[in-house]
C-alpha positions as CSV (number, residue, x, y, z in Angstrom):
1,M,0.1,0.1,0.1
2,E,1.8,3.7,-1.1
3,L,1.6,6.2,2.2
4,H,0.9,9.8,0.5
5,I,3.5,11.3,3.6
6,K,3.5,14.6,2.1
7,T,-0.5,15.0,2.2
8,A,-1.0,14.0,5.1
9,G,1.5,16.3,7.4
10,S,-0.6,19.0,5.0
11,A,-4.0,18.2,6.2
12,G,-2.9,17.1,9.6
13,H,-3.3,20.8,11.6
14,Q,-5.3,23.3,9.6
15,Q,-6.0,26.6,11.2
16,P,-8.6,28.9,10.4
17,E,-8.6,31.4,7.6
18,N,-9.7,34.3,9.5
19,R,-7.9,33.9,12.4
20,A,-4.3,36.2,13.3
21,R,-2.0,36.3,15.4
22,M,-0.6,39.9,17.0
23,L,3.4,40.1,18.8
24,I,4.4,43.1,20.8
25,S,7.2,44.4,22.5
26,C,7.4,47.8,24.0
27,P,8.2,49.9,27.5
28,D,5.7,48.9,30.1
29,G,3.1,51.3,31.7
30,P,-0.5,51.8,31.9
31,G,-3.1,51.1,29.2
32,I,-1.7,49.0,26.6
33,V,-3.9,45.9,27.4
34,S,-6.5,48.3,27.2
35,A,-5.5,50.0,23.6
36,V,-4.9,46.9,21.7
37,S,-8.1,45.1,23.3
38,R,-10.7,48.6,22.3
39,F,-8.8,48.6,18.6
40,L,-9.1,44.9,18.2
41,F,-13.3,45.6,19.5
42,D,-13.5,48.2,16.9
43,H,-12.5,47.0,14.3
44,G,-14.7,43.8,14.4
45,A,-12.0,41.1,15.7
46,N,-12.8,38.6,19.1
47,I,-10.2,38.1,20.9
48,V,-9.8,34.4,21.3
49,Q,-6.8,34.0,23.4
50,S,-4.3,36.8,25.4
51,D,-1.1,36.4,26.8
52,Q,1.8,39.2,28.1
53,Y,4.3,39.5,30.5
54,T,6.1,42.3,32.2
55,M,9.8,42.6,32.7
56,D,8.9,45.0,35.5
57,P,6.1,47.0,35.8
58,D,8.3,50.0,36.7
59,G,9.9,51.3,33.4
60,G,10.4,47.2,32.2
61,M,9.4,45.4,29.2
62,F,5.7,44.5,28.3
63,F,5.6,41.8,25.6
64,M,2.0,40.5,24.7
65,R,0.4,37.9,21.9
66,V,-3.2,37.9,21.4
67,E,-4.8,35.8,19.2
68,F,-7.8,36.9,17.3
69,D,-10.3,35.9,14.5
70,L,-11.4,38.9,11.8
71,E,-13.7,38.4,9.6
72,G,-12.1,38.8,6.0
73,L,-9.2,39.1,7.5
74,T,-7.1,38.6,4.2
75,E,-8.6,41.3,2.4
76,K,-8.4,43.1,5.7
77,Q,-5.4,43.3,7.3
78,S,-3.4,45.9,5.0
79,K,-5.7,48.4,6.9
80,L,-6.1,46.9,9.7
81,E,-1.8,46.9,9.9
82,A,-2.0,51.0,8.8
83,D,-4.7,51.9,11.5
84,F,-2.5,50.0,14.3
85,E,-0.1,52.0,13.2
86,E,-0.8,55.2,15.7
87,I,-1.1,52.6,19.3
88,A,1.9,51.9,18.0
89,Q,3.7,54.8,17.9
90,R,1.9,56.5,20.9
91,F,3.7,53.3,22.8
92,S,6.8,52.3,21.0
93,M,5.7,49.1,20.2
94,D,7.7,46.7,18.1
95,W,4.7,44.4,16.6
96,K,3.4,42.1,14.3
97,I,0.6,40.7,12.8
98,Y,0.5,36.8,11.3
99,R,-2.2,35.3,9.6
100,A,-2.8,31.8,11.1
101,A,-3.5,30.1,8.4
102,K,-0.1,31.2,6.7
103,K,2.1,28.1,7.4
104,K,6.1,29.1,8.1
105,K,8.3,28.0,5.7
106,L,10.9,25.6,7.0
107,A,14.7,25.0,5.7
108,I,15.5,22.1,7.6
109,F,19.4,21.8,7.8
110,V,21.4,18.1,8.8
111,S,24.4,16.3,9.0
112,K,25.0,12.5,10.1
113,E,22.9,12.3,13.0
114,D,19.2,11.9,11.7
115,H,16.7,11.8,15.0
116,C,16.6,15.5,14.8
117,L,15.4,15.5,11.5
118,V,13.2,12.4,11.7
119,E,11.3,13.7,15.0
120,L,10.9,16.7,12.6
121,L,10.0,14.7,9.6
122,W,7.0,13.1,11.7
123,Q,5.8,15.4,13.8
124,W,4.9,17.4,10.5
125,Q,3.3,13.8,9.2
126,A,0.8,13.7,12.2
127,G,-0.1,17.1,11.7
128,D,1.1,18.3,15.1
129,L,4.1,20.7,13.6
130,D,1.7,23.5,12.0
131,A,4.3,24.5,8.8
132,E,5.2,23.7,5.4
133,I,9.1,22.1,5.3
134,A,10.8,23.3,2.1
135,V,13.8,22.3,2.0
136,V,16.0,19.5,3.7
137,V,19.8,21.2,3.0
138,S,22.6,18.4,4.4
139,N,26.6,18.4,3.7
140,H,26.3,13.8,3.4
141,P,24.0,11.6,1.0
142,D,23.2,9.8,3.3
143,M,19.2,10.4,4.6
144,R,18.2,11.9,0.9
145,E,16.2,8.6,0.1
146,Y,14.4,9.4,3.3
147,V,13.4,12.4,3.0
148,E,12.3,12.1,-1.2
149,S,9.7,9.0,0.7
150,F,8.0,12.5,2.2
151,G,7.8,14.2,-1.6
152,I,10.4,16.8,0.3
153,E,12.7,18.4,-1.8
154,Y,16.5,17.0,-0.8
155,R,19.6,19.3,-1.3
156,H,23.3,17.7,-0.6
157,I,26.0,20.3,-0.5
158,P,29.2,19.0,0.3
159,V,31.5,21.2,2.5
160,T,35.0,21.4,3.1
161,K,37.9,23.9,5.1
162,D,38.0,24.9,1.1
163,N,35.2,25.2,-0.3
164,K,32.6,27.2,2.7
165,P,32.5,30.5,1.2
166,E,31.3,28.4,-2.1
167,A,29.0,26.2,-0.5
168,E,27.4,28.7,1.6
169,R,26.3,30.8,-1.1
170,Q,24.8,27.2,-2.7
171,Q,22.7,26.8,1.0
172,L,21.6,30.6,0.9
173,E,20.6,30.0,-3.7
174,A,18.0,26.7,-2.2
175,V,16.7,28.3,0.9
176,G,15.7,31.0,-1.4
177,D,14.2,34.0,-0.3
178,D,10.7,32.3,1.2
179,I,12.3,30.8,3.7
180,D,10.5,31.8,7.4
181,L,13.2,29.6,9.8
182,I,16.1,27.5,9.4
183,V,16.2,24.3,11.3
184,L,19.7,23.5,12.6
185,A,18.8,19.7,12.9
186,R,22.1,18.3,14.4
187,Y,24.3,20.2,10.9
188,M,27.6,19.9,12.7
189,Q,28.8,22.9,10.4
190,I,29.7,26.3,12.0
191,V,27.8,29.2,9.7
192,S,28.7,32.5,9.0
193,P,28.0,36.3,10.1
194,Y,26.5,36.5,7.0
195,F,24.8,33.8,6.9
196,I,22.8,34.8,10.5
197,E,22.1,38.4,9.3
198,N,20.4,37.2,6.9
199,Y,18.1,35.3,8.8
200,R,18.3,37.0,12.5
201,N,16.2,35.6,14.9
202,R,15.2,33.3,12.5
203,I,17.9,30.2,13.1
204,I,17.3,27.5,15.6
205,N,20.3,25.4,16.7
206,I,19.9,22.1,19.0
207,H,22.9,22.1,21.5
208,H,23.2,18.5,23.0
209,S,24.1,19.8,26.5
210,F,22.6,22.4,29.3
211,L,23.8,25.1,28.0
212,P,26.1,27.7,29.4
213,A,27.1,23.7,30.3
214,F,29.7,22.4,27.8
215,V,29.8,25.2,24.2
216,G,31.4,23.5,21.3
217,G,32.0,20.4,20.5
218,K,32.4,17.2,22.2
219,P,29.7,18.1,24.7
220,Y,28.8,14.4,26.1
221,A,32.5,13.3,26.3
222,Q,33.1,17.0,28.8
223,A,29.8,15.8,30.5
224,Y,31.1,12.6,31.4
225,D,34.8,13.7,32.2
226,R,33.2,15.9,34.4
227,G,31.2,13.0,36.6
228,V,28.0,15.1,35.7
229,K,24.6,13.2,37.2
230,I,22.2,15.1,34.8
231,I,22.7,15.4,30.8
232,G,20.7,18.4,28.7
233,A,19.4,19.3,25.4
234,T,19.2,23.5,24.3
235,A,17.6,24.8,21.5
236,H,18.9,28.6,21.5
237,Y,18.4,30.8,17.7
238,V,21.5,31.0,16.3
239,T,24.3,34.3,16.8
240,E,27.5,35.6,15.9
241,E,28.2,34.5,19.6
242,L,28.9,29.9,19.3
243,D,26.0,28.4,21.2
244,G,25.0,31.7,23.2
245,G,22.0,32.7,21.5
246,P,18.6,33.5,22.8
247,I,17.5,29.9,24.6
248,I,13.8,28.9,23.5
249,E,13.9,25.8,25.5
250,Q,15.5,23.2,27.5
251,D,15.1,19.8,28.7
252,V,17.4,17.4,31.4
253,Q,18.0,13.8,32.5
254,R,19.9,11.8,35.2
255,V,22.2,10.2,34.1
256,S,24.8,7.6,37.0
257,H,28.5,6.6,37.1
258,R,27.7,3.7,35.1
259,D,27.2,5.9,32.3
260,D,29.9,6.0,29.6
261,V,30.1,8.3,26.4
262,P,28.0,6.5,24.6
263,E,25.9,5.6,26.8
264,L,25.3,9.7,27.8
265,K,25.3,10.2,23.6
266,R,22.1,6.8,23.5
267,I,20.0,9.6,26.5
268,G,20.6,12.1,24.9
269,R,19.4,12.1,21.2
270,T,15.6,11.8,22.6
271,I,16.2,14.7,25.0
272,E,17.9,16.7,22.0
273,R,14.8,15.7,19.1
274,V,12.0,16.8,22.2
275,V,13.5,19.9,22.7
276,L,14.5,20.9,19.3
277,A,10.4,20.0,18.5
278,R,9.0,22.3,20.6
279,A,11.1,25.0,20.0
280,V,10.4,24.5,16.2
281,K,6.9,24.5,16.9
282,W,6.6,27.6,19.4
283,H,8.4,29.5,16.6
284,A,5.9,28.1,13.6
285,E,2.9,29.3,16.3
286,D,4.6,32.4,16.3
287,R,4.7,32.2,20.3
288,I,8.1,34.1,20.9
289,L,9.4,37.0,21.3
290,V,13.1,38.0,21.0
291,H,14.6,40.5,23.9
292,H,18.5,41.4,23.8
293,N,19.4,37.8,24.3
294,K,16.7,36.7,26.1
295,T,13.5,35.2,24.8
296,V,9.8,35.3,26.2
297,V,7.4,32.2,24.6
298,F,4.2,32.0,25.4
299,N,3.9,27.9,25.1
């Protein structure tokens, strides 16, 4: 029996056509929630979910995520955004409105270890990852057959120390201009500052340790040498500082003195795949606000 995996993934989760999400960051002060709510009410919108967080009510930053339904959203969005500018300027807001039904387009980068990629494909197939996987890019050919069985394009672009600039040019070409998020699913290459600048706060990496511990290469070996009793994984946005970008999600699991490096890696793979999938899901659902080197995650 033939299994059309891509169809299952694409149809597994459909957002209402008239639903939107508004993300807001601004200096805290009185009247923000009232102004936003009144604005949406006056424009005929119905708020279905609202989350707020303030870093400090006295002079701190305020963050807000609002989901709302508005009949005829597609036709009305431009006017809605233009009308909101007056409120945005009054409160010095950094803000954005996203249509929930417009799925984020993902590019996944992977090397030889496949567990994080497989988890993302499984969740996409099940409809739990509300996004479109446009392309998988790899510096190895190993996963081509598996990825293409999902109907997803696979681009093999070898990377060596001598061809890195050209390889990166090909990667950017493969990704194109309409990708919303790049996921480094155990992609074992460092991306350049130029690459990062093109996708600021739109590249998520999974690091196989509980950051800020054990930054860089071979973190499980580092953890074993230190005799740790807990290992973890960290999903974070990529910045020019190696493994130093804003942290989105983390998790841990207990280990013991009996666990050698291969066993730590085996245990760690489960943590990595779950942590990365959560972070990608939250980004796809517009649940993350970045402020300096921290994130606010309305999950």
